[in-house]
All heavy atoms as a GROMACS GRO file, in nm:
protein
  645
    1MET      N    1   9.278  10.923  17.163
    1MET     CA    2   9.360  11.040  17.190
    1MET      C    3   9.332  11.144  17.081
    1MET      O    4   9.336  11.113  16.962
    1MET     CB    5   9.508  11.001  17.192
    1MET     CG    6   9.600  11.114  17.228
    1MET     SD    7   9.776  11.067  17.232
    1MET     CE    8   9.786  10.985  17.388
    2SER      N    9   9.304  11.266  17.124
    2SER     CA   10   9.274  11.372  17.027
    2SER      C   11   9.399  11.414  16.954
    2SER      O   12   9.512  11.386  16.997
    2SER     CB   13   9.213  11.494  17.099
    2SER     OG   14   9.312  11.559  17.173
    3ALA      N   15   9.383  11.485  16.845
    3ALA     CA   16   9.497  11.535  16.768
    3ALA      C   17   9.581  11.628  16.854
    3ALA      O   18   9.705  11.628  16.847
    3ALA     CB   19   9.448  11.606  16.642
    4TRP      N   20   9.516  11.708  16.936
    4TRP     CA   21   9.586  11.801  17.026
    4TRP      C   22   9.672  11.724  17.126
    4TRP      O   23   9.788  11.755  17.147
    4TRP     CB   24   9.485  11.889  17.099
    4TRP     CG   25   9.548  11.981  17.201
    4TRP    CD1   26   9.542  11.968  17.336
    4TRP    CD2   27   9.630  12.094  17.175
    4TRP    NE1   28   9.612  12.067  17.396
    4TRP    CE2   29   9.668  12.147  17.300
    4TRP    CE3   30   9.674  12.158  17.061
    4TRP    CZ2   31   9.748  12.260  17.312
    4TRP    CZ3   32   9.753  12.270  17.075
    4TRP    CH2   33   9.788  12.319  17.199
    5GLU      N   34   9.617  11.621  17.187
    5GLU     CA   35   9.690  11.540  17.284
    5GLU      C   36   9.806  11.465  17.216
    5GLU      O   37   9.916  11.456  17.272
    5GLU     CB   38   9.597  11.439  17.352
    5GLU     CG   39   9.497  11.504  17.445
    5GLU     CD   40   9.388  11.407  17.492
    5GLU    OE1   41   9.352  11.318  17.413
    5GLU    OE2   42   9.345  11.420  17.607
    6LEU      N   43   9.782  11.416  17.097
    6LEU     CA   44   9.886  11.348  17.023
    6LEU      C   45  10.000  11.443  16.988
    6LEU      O   46  10.118  11.410  17.003
    6LEU     CB   47   9.826  11.288  16.896
    6LEU     CG   48   9.919  11.198  16.814
    6LEU    CD1   49   9.967  11.080  16.896
    6LEU    CD2   50   9.848  11.151  16.690
    7ALA      N   51   9.967  11.563  16.944
    7ALA     CA   52  10.068  11.664  16.912
    7ALA      C   53  10.149  11.701  17.036
    7ALA      O   54  10.270  11.716  17.030
    7ALA     CB   55  10.003  11.788  16.853
    8ARG      N   56  10.081  11.716  17.150
    8ARG     CA   57  10.151  11.751  17.273
    8ARG      C   58  10.243  11.637  17.317
    8ARG      O   59  10.356  11.660  17.360
    8ARG     CB   60  10.052  11.785  17.383
    8ARG     CG   61  10.121  11.837  17.506
    8ARG     CD   62  10.030  11.894  17.611
    8ARG     NE   63   9.897  11.839  17.608
    8ARG     CZ   64   9.797  11.889  17.676
    8ARG    NH1   65   9.814  11.995  17.750
    8ARG    NH2   66   9.679  11.833  17.669
    9ALA      N   67  10.197  11.513  17.304
    9ALA     CA   68  10.281  11.398  17.340
    9ALA      C   69  10.403  11.392  17.250
    9ALA      O   70  10.514  11.366  17.296
    9ALA     CB   71  10.200  11.269  17.329
   10PHE      N   72  10.382  11.417  17.120
   10PHE     CA   73  10.495  11.414  17.028
   10PHE      C   74  10.595  11.525  17.062
   10PHE      O   75  10.716  11.500  17.063
   10PHE     CB   76  10.448  11.432  16.884
   10PHE     CG   77  10.560  11.432  16.784
   10PHE    CD1   78  10.619  11.313  16.746
   10PHE    CD2   79  10.606  11.550  16.730
   10PHE    CE1   80  10.724  11.312  16.655
   10PHE    CE2   81  10.710  11.551  16.640
   10PHE     CZ   82  10.769  11.432  16.602
   11ALA      N   83  10.545  11.642  17.092
   11ALA     CA   84  10.634  11.754  17.124
   11ALA      C   85  10.710  11.729  17.252
   11ALA      O   86  10.825  11.769  17.266
   11ALA     CB   87  10.553  11.883  17.138
   12SER      N   88  10.649  11.660  17.348
   12SER     CA   89  10.717  11.638  17.475
   12SER      C   90  10.828  11.533  17.462
   12SER      O   91  10.922  11.534  17.538
   12SER     CB   92  10.618  11.598  17.583
   12SER     OG   93  10.565  11.469  17.557
   13ASP      N   94  10.814  11.437  17.369
   13ASP     CA   95  10.919  11.338  17.350
   13ASP      C   96  10.924  11.291  17.206
   13ASP      O   97  10.888  11.177  17.176
   13ASP     CB   98  10.903  11.221  17.446
   13ASP     CG   99  11.026  11.133  17.447
   13ASP    OD1  100  11.130  11.171  17.388
   13ASP    OD2  101  11.020  11.025  17.508
   14ALA      N  102  10.967  11.378  17.119
   14ALA     CA  103  10.976  11.346  16.977
   14ALA      C  104  11.072  11.230  16.953
   14ALA      O  105  11.060  11.160  16.854
   14ALA     CB  106  11.021  11.468  16.899
   15ASP      N  107  11.166  11.207  17.046
   15ASP     CA  108  11.262  11.099  17.030
   15ASP      C  109  11.195  10.962  17.025
   15ASP      O  110  11.246  10.870  16.962
   15ASP     CB  111  11.366  11.101  17.141
   15ASP     CG  112  11.457  11.222  17.133
   15ASP    OD1  113  11.485  11.266  17.020
   15ASP    OD2  114  11.497  11.272  17.238
   16ALA      N  115  11.082  10.949  17.090
   16ALA     CA  116  11.011  10.820  17.090
   16ALA      C  117  10.968  10.781  16.950
   16ALA      O  118  10.946  10.664  16.921
   16ALA     CB  119  10.891  10.828  17.182
   17TYR      N  120  10.959  10.880  16.861
   17TYR     CA  121  10.913  10.856  16.725
   17TYR      C  122  11.029  10.849  16.623
   17TYR      O  123  11.005  10.821  16.506
   17TYR     CB  124  10.813  10.964  16.681
   17TYR     CG  125  10.694  10.969  16.773
   17TYR    CD1  126  10.690  11.057  16.881
   17TYR    CD2  127  10.587  10.881  16.754
   17TYR    CE1  128  10.581  11.060  16.965
   17TYR    CE2  129  10.478  10.883  16.837
   17TYR     CZ  130  10.475  10.975  16.944
   17TYR     OH  131  10.367  10.976  17.028
   18ARG      N  132  11.149  10.875  16.671
   18ARG     CA  133  11.265  10.872  16.581
   18ARG      C  134  11.317  10.729  16.570
   18ARG      O  135  11.317  10.655  16.667
   18ARG     CB  136  11.374  10.964  16.634
   18ARG     CG  137  11.336  11.111  16.628
   18ARG     CD  138  11.437  11.201  16.696
   18ARG     NE  139  11.565  11.193  16.630
   18ARG     CZ  140  11.681  11.220  16.692
   18ARG    NH1  141  11.684  11.258  16.818
   18ARG    NH2  142  11.794  11.210  16.626
   19PRO      N  143  11.370  10.692  16.454
   19PRO     CA  144  11.425  10.557  16.438
   19PRO      C  145  11.547  10.535  16.529
   19PRO      O  146  11.625  10.626  16.556
   19PRO     CB  147  11.467  10.552  16.290
   19PRO     CG  148  11.406  10.671  16.226
   19PRO     CD  149  11.376  10.770  16.332
   20SER      N  150  11.562  10.411  16.573
   20SER     CA  151  11.676  10.377  16.660
   20SER      C  152  11.809  10.409  16.593
   20SER      O  153  11.904  10.454  16.658
   20SER     CB  154  11.671  10.230  16.699
   20SER     OG  155  11.560  10.204  16.782
   21LYS      N  156  11.818  10.388  16.463
   21LYS     CA  157  11.944  10.415  16.389
   21LYS      C  158  11.982  10.562  16.406
   21LYS      O  159  12.098  10.595  16.427
   21LYS     CB  160  11.924  10.380  16.242
   21LYS     CG  161  12.045  10.400  16.157
   21LYS     CD  162  12.020  10.360  16.014
   21LYS     CE  163  12.141  10.388  15.928
   21LYS     NZ  164  12.121  10.350  15.788
   22THR      N  165  11.886  10.651  16.398
   22THR     CA  166  11.910  10.794  16.413
   22THR      C  167  11.950  10.827  16.557
   22THR      O  168  12.044  10.906  16.580
   22THR     CB  169  11.784  10.875  16.376
   22THR    OG1  170  11.745  10.839  16.243
   22THR    CG2  171  11.809  11.023  16.382
   23LEU      N  172  11.882  10.765  16.653
   23LEU     CA  173  11.916  10.788  16.794
   23LEU      C  174  12.056  10.736  16.826
   23LEU      O  175  12.131  10.800  16.900
   23LEU     CB  176  11.814  10.721  16.886
   23LEU     CG  177  11.672  10.778  16.882
   23LEU    CD1  178  11.581  10.696  16.972
   23LEU    CD2  179  11.669  10.924  16.921
   24LEU      N  180  12.092  10.620  16.772
   24LEU     CA  181  12.226  10.564  16.795
   24LEU      C  182  12.334  10.655  16.738
   24LEU      O  183  12.439  10.676  16.800
   24LEU     CB  184  12.237  10.424  16.736
   24LEU     CG  185  12.164  10.315  16.812
   24LEU    CD1  186  12.149  10.189  16.728
   24LEU    CD2  187  12.236  10.285  16.943
   25ALA      N  188  12.308  10.713  16.621
   25ALA     CA  189  12.405  10.806  16.559
   25ALA      C  190  12.421  10.930  16.645
   25ALA      O  191  12.534  10.977  16.668
   25ALA     CB  192  12.362  10.842  16.420
   26GLU      N  193  12.310  10.983  16.696
   26GLU     CA  194  12.319  11.101  16.782
   26GLU      C  195  12.390  11.067  16.912
   26GLU      O  196  12.472  11.144  16.960
   26GLU     CB  197  12.179  11.157  16.812
   26GLU     CG  198  12.187  11.280  16.899
   26GLU     CD  199  12.051  11.337  16.939
   26GLU    OE1  200  11.948  11.300  16.880
   26GLU    OE2  201  12.050  11.420  17.030
   27LEU      N  202  12.359  10.952  16.968
   27LEU     CA  203  12.423  10.909  17.093
   27LEU      C  204  12.572  10.901  17.076
   27LEU      O  205  12.650  10.952  17.158
   27LEU     CB  206  12.365  10.776  17.137
   27LEU     CG  207  12.425  10.714  17.264
   27LEU    CD1  208  12.403  10.805  17.384
   27LEU    CD2  209  12.365  10.576  17.289
   28ASP      N  210  12.618  10.840  16.966
   28ASP     CA  211  12.760  10.830  16.939
   28ASP      C  212  12.826  10.966  16.928
   28ASP      O  213  12.932  10.992  16.986
   28ASP     CB  214  12.782  10.748  16.811
   28ASP     CG  215  12.930  10.727  16.782
   28ASP    OD1  216  13.001  10.673  16.869
   28ASP    OD2  217  12.974  10.766  16.671
   29SER      N  218  12.761  11.056  16.856
   29SER     CA  219  12.813  11.190  16.837
   29SER      C  220  12.826  11.265  16.970
   29SER      O  221  12.926  11.329  16.998
   29SER     CB  222  12.722  11.268  16.742
   29SER     OG  223  12.760  11.402  16.735
   30ARG      N  224  12.725  11.254  17.053
   30ARG     CA  225  12.726  11.324  17.181
   30ARG      C  226  12.827  11.262  17.277
   30ARG      O  227  12.892  11.333  17.354
   30ARG     CB  228  12.586  11.328  17.239
   30ARG     CG  229  12.496  11.423  17.159
   30ARG     CD  230  12.360  11.435  17.218
   30ARG     NE  231  12.274  11.514  17.134
   30ARG     CZ  232  12.255  11.645  17.148
   30ARG    NH1  233  12.318  11.711  17.242
   30ARG    NH2  234  12.173  11.710  17.069
   31LYS      N  235  12.845  11.132  17.273
   31LYS     CA  236  12.945  11.068  17.358
   31LYS      C  237  13.085  11.112  17.316
   31LYS      O  238  13.172  11.134  17.400
   31LYS     CB  239  12.934  10.917  17.351
   31LYS     CG  240  12.822  10.861  17.436
   31LYS     CD  241  12.823  10.708  17.434
   31LYS     CE  242  12.724  10.652  17.533
   31LYS     NZ  243  12.729  10.505  17.536
   32GLN      N  244  13.109  11.126  17.187
   32GLN     CA  245  13.238  11.176  17.138
   32GLN      C  246  13.263  11.318  17.185
   32GLN      O  247  13.374  11.352  17.226
   32GLN     CB  248  13.245  11.168  16.986
   32GLN     CG  249  13.259  11.027  16.934
   32GLN     CD  250  13.260  11.024  16.782
   32GLN    OE1  251  13.296  11.120  16.715
   32GLN    NE2  252  13.220  10.910  16.726
   33ALA      N  253  13.160  11.402  17.181
   33ALA     CA  254  13.174  11.540  17.228
   33ALA      C  255  13.206  11.543  17.377
   33ALA      O  256  13.291  11.622  17.421
   33ALA     CB  257  13.046  11.618  17.202
   34LEU      N  258  13.144  11.455  17.455
   34LEU     CA  259  13.171  11.450  17.598
   34LEU      C  260  13.312  11.401  17.625
   34LEU      O  261  13.382  11.455  17.712
   34LEU     CB  262  13.067  11.361  17.667
   34LEU     CG  263  13.075  11.355  17.818
   34LEU    CD1  264  13.056  11.492  17.880
   34LEU    CD2  265  12.969  11.257  17.873
   35GLN      N  266  13.358  11.303  17.549
   35GLN     CA  267  13.496  11.254  17.562
   35GLN      C  268  13.597  11.365  17.534
   35GLN      O  269  13.695  11.381  17.605
   35GLN     CB  270  13.523  11.137  17.469
   35GLN     CG  271  13.488  11.004  17.524
   35GLN     CD  272  13.530  10.894  17.426
   35GLN    OE1  273  13.533  10.913  17.305
   35GLN    NE2  274  13.562  10.779  17.480
   36THR      N  275  13.571  11.441  17.429
   36THR     CA  276  13.658  11.552  17.394
   36THR      C  277  13.666  11.651  17.509
   36THR      O  278  13.776  11.695  17.547
   36THR     CB  279  13.608  11.625  17.268
   36THR    OG1  280  13.610  11.531  17.160
   36THR    CG2  281  13.694  11.744  17.234
   37PHE      N  282  13.552  11.685  17.566
   37PHE     CA  283  13.551  11.778  17.678
   37PHE      C  284  13.630  11.723  17.795
   37PHE      O  285  13.709  11.792  17.856
   37PHE     CB  286  13.408  11.808  17.722
   37PHE     CG  287  13.401  11.884  17.851
   37PHE    CD1  288  13.437  12.017  17.857
   37PHE    CD2  289  13.367  11.820  17.969
   37PHE    CE1  290  13.435  12.086  17.975
   37PHE    CE2  291  13.365  11.887  18.089
   37PHE     CZ  292  13.400  12.022  18.092
   38ARG      N  293  13.609  11.597  17.829
   38ARG     CA  294  13.677  11.537  17.944
   38ARG      C  295  13.828  11.533  17.925
   38ARG      O  296  13.902  11.546  18.020
   38ARG     CB  297  13.622  11.397  17.970
   38ARG     CG  298  13.483  11.404  18.032
   38ARG     CD  299  13.430  11.268  18.061
   38ARG     NE  300  13.302  11.281  18.135
   38ARG     CZ  301  13.209  11.190  18.139
   38ARG    NH1  302  13.227  11.074  18.073
   38ARG    NH2  303  13.098  11.210  18.204
   39ARG      N  304  13.874  11.516  17.801
   39ARG     CA  305  14.019  11.517  17.775
   39ARG      C  306  14.077  11.656  17.801
   39ARG      O  307  14.195  11.669  17.834
   39ARG     CB  308  14.048  11.474  17.633
   39ARG     CG  309  14.044  11.326  17.609
   39ARG     CD  310  14.107  11.289  17.476
   39ARG     NE  311  14.044  11.353  17.362
   39ARG     CZ  312  13.942  11.301  17.293
   39ARG    NH1  313  13.892  11.186  17.325
   39ARG    NH2  314  13.891  11.366  17.190
   40GLU      N  315  13.997  11.759  17.782
   40GLU     CA  316  14.046  11.896  17.797
   40GLU      C  317  14.037  11.947  17.940
   40GLU      O  318  14.084  12.056  17.969
   40GLU     CB  319  13.968  11.986  17.704
   40GLU     CG  320  13.991  11.958  17.558
   40GLU     CD  321  13.901  12.034  17.467
   40GLU    OE1  322  13.812  12.109  17.515
   40GLU    OE2  323  13.917  12.023  17.343
   41MET      N  324  13.976  11.870  18.031
   41MET     CA  325  13.961  11.915  18.168
   41MET      C  326  14.096  11.926  18.238
   41MET      O  327  14.191  11.856  18.205
   41MET     CB  328  13.869  11.821  18.245
   41MET     CG  329  13.725  11.830  18.200
   41MET     SD  330  13.617  11.719  18.290
   41MET     CE  331  13.612  11.797  18.449
   42ILE      N  332  14.100  12.015  18.333
   42ILE     CA  333  14.222  12.039  18.410
   42ILE      C  334  14.201  11.982  18.548
   42ILE      O  335  14.099  12.007  18.612
   42ILE     CB  336  14.251  12.191  18.419
   42ILE    CG1  337  14.267  12.247  18.277
   42ILE    CG2  338  14.373  12.216  18.503
   42ILE    CD1  339  14.261  12.398  18.271
   43TYR      N  340  14.296  11.906  18.600
   43TYR     CA  341  14.276  11.836  18.725
   43TYR      C  342  14.365  11.884  18.840
   43TYR      O  343  14.357  11.831  18.949
   43TYR     CB  344  14.299  11.686  18.705
   43TYR     CG  345  14.193  11.624  18.618
   43TYR    CD1  346  14.218  11.602  18.484
   43TYR    CD2  347  14.069  11.593  18.670
   43TYR    CE1  348  14.120  11.545  18.403
   43TYR    CE2  349  13.971  11.537  18.589
   43TYR     CZ  350  13.997  11.514  18.457
   43TYR     OH  351  13.902  11.460  18.378
   44LEU      N  352  14.447  11.982  18.819
   44LEU     CA  353  14.541  12.023  18.923
   44LEU      C  354  14.511  12.159  18.981
   44LEU      O  355  14.490  12.256  18.908
   44LEU     CB  356  14.684  12.022  18.866
   44LEU     CG  357  14.732  11.888  18.811
   44LEU    CD1  358  14.866  11.904  18.741
   44LEU    CD2  359  14.741  11.782  18.918
   45GLY      N  360  14.514  12.168  19.112
   45GLY     CA  361  14.510  12.293  19.187
   45GLY      C  362  14.402  12.393  19.147
   45GLY      O  363  14.290  12.357  19.114
   46GLU      N  364  14.439  12.520  19.152
   46GLU     CA  365  14.348  12.630  19.127
   46GLU      C  366  14.293  12.627  18.984
   46GLU      O  367  14.184  12.675  18.959
   46GLU     CB  368  14.417  12.765  19.149
   46GLU     CG  369  14.449  12.792  19.296
   46GLU     CD  370  14.321  12.807  19.377
   46GLU    OE1  371  14.227  12.875  19.331
   46GLU    OE2  372  14.315  12.749  19.487
   47ARG      N  373  14.369  12.572  18.894
   47ARG     CA  374  14.322  12.567  18.755
   47ARG      C  375  14.198  12.482  18.741
   47ARG      O  376  14.125  12.494  18.645
   47ARG     CB  377  14.433  12.513  18.666
   47ARG     CG  378  14.548  12.608  18.653
   47ARG     CD  379  14.650  12.545  18.564
   47ARG     NE  380  14.716  12.648  18.487
   47ARG     CZ  381  14.801  12.621  18.390
   47ARG    NH1  382  14.828  12.497  18.358
   47ARG    NH2  383  14.858  12.718  18.324
   48ALA      N  384  14.175  12.393  18.834
   48ALA     CA  385  14.058  12.306  18.828
   48ALA      C  386  13.928  12.385  18.831
   48ALA      O  387  13.826  12.339  18.782
   48ALA     CB  388  14.062  12.205  18.941
   49LYS      N  389  13.933  12.506  18.887
   49LYS     CA  390  13.814  12.592  18.890
   49LYS      C  391  13.767  12.623  18.747
   49LYS      O  392  13.649  12.649  18.724
   49LYS     CB  393  13.841  12.722  18.965
   49LYS     CG  394  13.862  12.701  19.113
   49LYS     CD  395  13.890  12.833  19.181
   49LYS     CE  396  13.920  12.812  19.329
   49LYS     NZ  397  13.952  12.936  19.395
   50MET      N  398  13.859  12.620  18.655
   50MET     CA  399  13.824  12.646  18.516
   50MET      C  400  13.728  12.541  18.463
   50MET      O  401  13.647  12.569  18.374
   50MET     CB  402  13.949  12.651  18.428
   50MET     CG  403  14.038  12.770  18.454
   50MET     SD  404  14.190  12.766  18.358
   50MET     CE  405  14.126  12.769  18.191
   51ASN      N  406  13.734  12.421  18.518
   51ASN     CA  407  13.643  12.314  18.474
   51ASN      C  408  13.499  12.352  18.490
   51ASN      O  409  13.414  12.324  18.404
   51ASN     CB  410  13.670  12.184  18.549
   51ASN     CG  411  13.800  12.120  18.508
   51ASN    OD1  412  13.850  12.142  18.399
   51ASN    ND2  413  13.854  12.040  18.596
   52ILE      N  414  13.468  12.417  18.602
   52ILE     CA  415  13.328  12.456  18.628
   52ILE      C  416  13.282  12.555  18.522
   52ILE      O  417  13.173  12.543  18.466
   52ILE     CB  418  13.316  12.517  18.770
   52ILE    CG1  419  13.347  12.408  18.872
   52ILE    CG2  420  13.178  12.577  18.791
   52ILE    CD1  421  13.364  12.463  19.013
   53GLU      N  422  13.368  12.651  18.489
   53GLU     CA  423  13.334  12.750  18.388
   53GLU      C  424  13.324  12.684  18.250
   53GLU      O  425  13.235  12.718  18.171
   53GLU     CB  426  13.439  12.861  18.386
   53GLU     CG  427  13.438  12.942  18.514
   53GLU     CD  428  13.555  13.038  18.523
   53GLU    OE1  429  13.631  13.050  18.425
   53GLU    OE2  430  13.570  13.101  18.629
   54MET      N  431  13.414  12.590  18.221
   54MET     CA  432  13.411  12.521  18.094
   54MET      C  433  13.283  12.438  18.081
   54MET      O  434  13.221  12.436  17.975
   54MET     CB  435  13.533  12.432  18.078
   54MET     CG  436  13.661  12.508  18.052
   54MET     SD  437  13.810  12.404  18.057
   54MET     CE  438  13.774  12.278  17.934
   55ARG      N  439  13.244  12.371  18.189
   55ARG     CA  440  13.122  12.288  18.185
   55ARG      C  441  13.000  12.375  18.154
   55ARG      O  442  12.916  12.338  18.074
   55ARG     CB  443  13.101  12.217  18.318
   55ARG     CG  444  13.192  12.099  18.341
   55ARG     CD  445  13.160  12.032  18.474
   55ARG     NE  446  13.032  11.967  18.469
   55ARG     CZ  447  13.016  11.836  18.450
   55ARG    NH1  448  13.121  11.758  18.439
   55ARG    NH2  449  12.896  11.782  18.447
   56ALA      N  450  12.993  12.489  18.219
   56ALA     CA  451  12.879  12.578  18.199
   56ALA      C  452  12.880  12.633  18.057
   56ALA      O  453  12.775  12.638  17.990
   56ALA     CB  454  12.881  12.690  18.300
   57ALA      N  455  12.996  12.674  18.008
   57ALA     CA  456  13.005  12.735  17.875
   57ALA      C  457  12.972  12.634  17.765
   57ALA      O  458  12.911  12.670  17.663
   57ALA     CB  459  13.145  12.791  17.853
   58ARG      N  460  13.007  12.511  17.783
   58ARG     CA  461  12.986  12.409  17.681
   58ARG      C  462  12.854  12.334  17.697
   58ARG      O  463  12.822  12.251  17.613
   58ARG     CB  464  13.100  12.310  17.682
   58ARG     CG  465  13.227  12.369  17.628
   58ARG     CD  466  13.324  12.261  17.605
   58ARG     NE  467  13.444  12.314  17.542
   58ARG     CZ  468  13.550  12.243  17.518
   58ARG    NH1  469  13.553  12.116  17.550
   58ARG    NH2  470  13.655  12.298  17.460
   59GLY      N  471  12.784  12.359  17.805
   59GLY     CA  472  12.658  12.287  17.825
   59GLY      C  473  12.676  12.139  17.854
   59GLY      O  474  12.597  12.057  17.812
   60THR      N  475  12.784  12.108  17.925
   60THR     CA  476  12.817  11.968  17.951
   60THR      C  477  12.708  11.898  18.031
   60THR      O  478  12.678  11.780  18.004
   60THR     CB  479  12.952  11.958  18.026
   60THR    OG1  480  13.050  12.026  17.948
   60THR    CG2  481  12.993  11.814  18.043
   61ASP      N  482  12.647  11.964  18.126
   61ASP     CA  483  12.542  11.899  18.205
   61ASP      C  484  12.426  11.860  18.116
   61ASP      O  485  12.370  11.750  18.129
   61ASP     CB  486  12.494  11.991  18.319
   61ASP     CG  487  12.603  12.012  18.423
   61ASP    OD1  488  12.692  11.926  18.436
   61ASP    OD2  489  12.596  12.113  18.494
   62GLN      N  490  12.389  11.947  18.021
   62GLN     CA  491  12.282  11.916  17.928
   62GLN      C  492  12.322  11.801  17.837
   62GLN      O  493  12.240  11.715  17.803
   62GLN     CB  494  12.244  12.038  17.844
   62GLN     CG  495  12.180  12.148  17.923
   62GLN     CD  496  12.280  12.242  17.988
   62GLN    OE1  497  12.400  12.220  17.984
   62GLN    NE2  498  12.229  12.348  18.049
   63LEU      N  499  12.450  11.796  17.799
   63LEU     CA  500  12.501  11.691  17.714
   63LEU      C  501  12.490  11.556  17.785
   63LEU      O  502  12.442  11.458  17.729
   63LEU     CB  503  12.646  11.720  17.676
   63LEU     CG  504  12.716  11.621  17.584
   63LEU    CD1  505  12.642  11.608  17.451
   63LEU    CD2  506  12.860  11.664  17.562
   64VAL      N  507  12.528  11.553  17.912
   64VAL     CA  508  12.518  11.429  17.990
   64VAL      C  509  12.372  11.387  18.006
   64VAL      O  510  12.340  11.267  17.992
   64VAL     CB  511  12.585  11.449  18.129
   64VAL    CG1  512  12.555  11.334  18.223
   64VAL    CG2  513  12.735  11.467  18.114
   65GLN      N  514  12.283  11.481  18.028
   65GLN     CA  515  12.141  11.450  18.040
   65GLN      C  516  12.086  11.394  17.907
   65GLN      O  517  12.005  11.301  17.907
   65GLN     CB  518  12.061  11.573  18.082
   65GLN     CG  519  12.087  11.612  18.225
   65GLN     CD  520  12.020  11.744  18.260
   65GLN    OE1  521  11.960  11.812  18.175
   65GLN    NE2  522  12.027  11.782  18.386
   66ARG      N  523  12.127  11.454  17.797
   66ARG     CA  524  12.080  11.409  17.666
   66ARG      C  525  12.127  11.267  17.638
   66ARG      O  526  12.052  11.183  17.588
   66ARG     CB  527  12.128  11.505  17.557
   66ARG     CG  528  12.083  11.469  17.419
   66ARG     CD  529  11.935  11.486  17.404
   66ARG     NE  530  11.896  11.450  17.268
   66ARG     CZ  531  11.776  11.412  17.234
   66ARG    NH1  532  11.679  11.409  17.322
   66ARG    NH2  533  11.750  11.379  17.110
   67ILE      N  534  12.253  11.238  17.671
   67ILE     CA  535  12.308  11.102  17.652
   67ILE      C  536  12.227  11.003  17.734
   67ILE      O  537  12.188  10.898  17.684
   67ILE     CB  538  12.458  11.100  17.690
   67ILE    CG1  539  12.540  11.172  17.585
   67ILE    CG2  540  12.506  10.956  17.708
   67ILE    CD1  541  12.683  11.194  17.623
   68ALA      N  542  12.198  11.036  17.860
   68ALA     CA  543  12.121  10.946  17.947
   68ALA      C  544  11.981  10.923  17.887
   68ALA      O  545  11.929  10.811  17.890
   68ALA     CB  546  12.112  11.003  18.088
   69HIS      N  547  11.919  11.028  17.836
   69HIS     CA  548  11.785  11.017  17.775
   69HIS      C  549  11.788  10.923  17.654
   69HIS      O  550  11.703  10.836  17.642
   69HIS     CB  551  11.735  11.156  17.736
   69HIS     CG  552  11.603  11.156  17.669
   69HIS    ND1  553  11.485  11.127  17.735
   69HIS    CD2  554  11.568  11.177  17.538
   69HIS    CE1  555  11.384  11.132  17.649
   69HIS    NE2  556  11.432  11.163  17.529
   70LEU      N  557  11.884  10.943  17.566
   70LEU     CA  558  11.895  10.857  17.448
   70LEU      C  559  11.920  10.714  17.486
   70LEU      O  560  11.860  10.621  17.429
   70LEU     CB  561  12.006  10.909  17.354
   70LEU     CG  562  11.982  11.044  17.290
   70LEU    CD1  563  12.108  11.094  17.221
   70LEU    CD2  564  11.866  11.036  17.191
   71GLU      N  565  12.007  10.691  17.584
   71GLU     CA  566  12.037  10.554  17.628
   71GLU      C  567  11.912  10.490  17.686
   71GLU      O  568  11.887  10.370  17.661
   71GLU     CB  569  12.150  10.556  17.731
   71GLU     CG  570  12.285  10.586  17.669
   71GLU     CD  571  12.397  10.597  17.771
   71GLU    OE1  572  12.371  10.623  17.890
   71GLU    OE2  573  12.513  10.576  17.729
   72THR      N  574  11.834  10.564  17.761
   72THR     CA  575  11.712  10.509  17.820
   72THR      C  576  11.615  10.462  17.712
   72THR      O  577  11.562  10.351  17.718
   72THR     CB  578  11.642  10.614  17.911
   72THR    OG1  579  11.731  10.648  18.017
   72THR    CG2  580  11.512  10.561  17.967
   73ILE      N  581  11.590  10.546  17.611
   73ILE     CA  582  11.500  10.510  17.502
   73ILE      C  583  11.553  10.385  17.429
   73ILE      O  584  11.477  10.291  17.404
   73ILE     CB  585  11.483  10.627  17.403
   73ILE    CG1  586  11.408  10.740  17.469
   73ILE    CG2  587  11.410  10.580  17.277
   73ILE    CD1  588  11.404  10.867  17.387
   74LEU      N  589  11.679  10.386  17.397
   74LEU     CA  590  11.736  10.274  17.322
   74LEU      C  591  11.739  10.144  17.403
   74LEU      O  592  11.715  10.035  17.348
   74LEU     CB  593  11.878  10.310  17.273
   74LEU     CG  594  11.880  10.417  17.165
   74LEU    CD1  595  12.017  10.476  17.149
   74LEU    CD2  596  11.830  10.360  17.032
   75GLU      N  597  11.760  10.155  17.535
   75GLU     CA  598  11.756  10.037  17.621
   75GLU      C  599  11.614   9.980  17.628
   75GLU      O  600  11.595   9.860  17.623
   75GLU     CB  601  11.808  10.069  17.761
   75GLU     CG  602  11.958  10.084  17.766
   75GLU     CD  603  12.008  10.137  17.901
   75GLU    OE1  604  11.926  10.166  17.990
   75GLU    OE2  605  12.131  10.150  17.914
   76GLU      N  606  11.514  10.069  17.638
   76GLU     CA  607  11.376  10.026  17.642
   76GLU      C  608  11.337   9.955  17.514
   76GLU      O  609  11.255   9.862  17.515
   76GLU     CB  610  11.281  10.145  17.666
   76GLU     CG  611  11.290  10.198  17.807
   76GLU     CD  612  11.209  10.326  17.827
   76GLU    OE1  613  11.154  10.381  17.726
   76GLU    OE2  614  11.202  10.374  17.941
   77ARG      N  615  11.393   9.995  17.402
   77ARG     CA  616  11.365   9.932  17.273
   77ARG      C  617  11.446   9.803  17.252
   77ARG      O  618  11.420   9.729  17.161
   77ARG     CB  619  11.399  10.027  17.158
   77ARG     CG  620  11.310  10.147  17.149
   77ARG     CD  621  11.351  10.231  17.032
   77ARG     NE  622  11.269  10.352  17.024
   77ARG     CZ  623  11.286  10.446  16.931
   77ARG    NH1  624  11.381  10.432  16.840
   77ARG    NH2  625  11.209  10.552  16.929
   78GLY      N  626  11.547   9.785  17.339
   78GLY     CA  627  11.636   9.668  17.322
   78GLY      C  628  11.742   9.690  17.217
   78GLY      O  629  11.799   9.595  17.164
   79ASP      N  630  11.767   9.815  17.182
   79ASP     CA  631  11.865   9.847  17.076
   79ASP      C  632  11.999   9.892  17.132
   79ASP      O  633  12.086   9.933  17.059
   79ASP     CB  634  11.808   9.957  16.985
   79ASP     CG  635  11.693   9.906  16.900
   79ASP    OD1  636  11.693   9.788  16.864
   79ASP    OD2  637  11.603   9.985  16.872
   80LEU      N  638  12.015   9.883  17.263
   80LEU     CA  639  12.142   9.925  17.323
   80LEU      C  640  12.185   9.821  17.423
   80LEU      O  641  12.111   9.767  17.499
   80LEU     CB  642  12.127  10.060  17.392
   80LEU     CG  643  12.254  10.124  17.445
   80LEU    CD1  644  12.354  10.151  17.332
   80LEU    CD2  645  12.223  10.252  17.516
   0.00000   0.00000   0.00000
């Protein structure tokens, strides 16, 4: 693999090169952030529309995707 290909592979998934301890710490932090958001959600009537706006403003979908990505890497390593 050339240096260029190696650099591109690293850039596309730098997490594969990060220690599991670091990934576990980030996973814990992001799960806590998601829990906080879920506690603040509104579940009744018209106010529930605010959830959509809150999800977009806080980047919740990206947060959920990041958590899934970290869990996948850690599961593949046998560290989760």
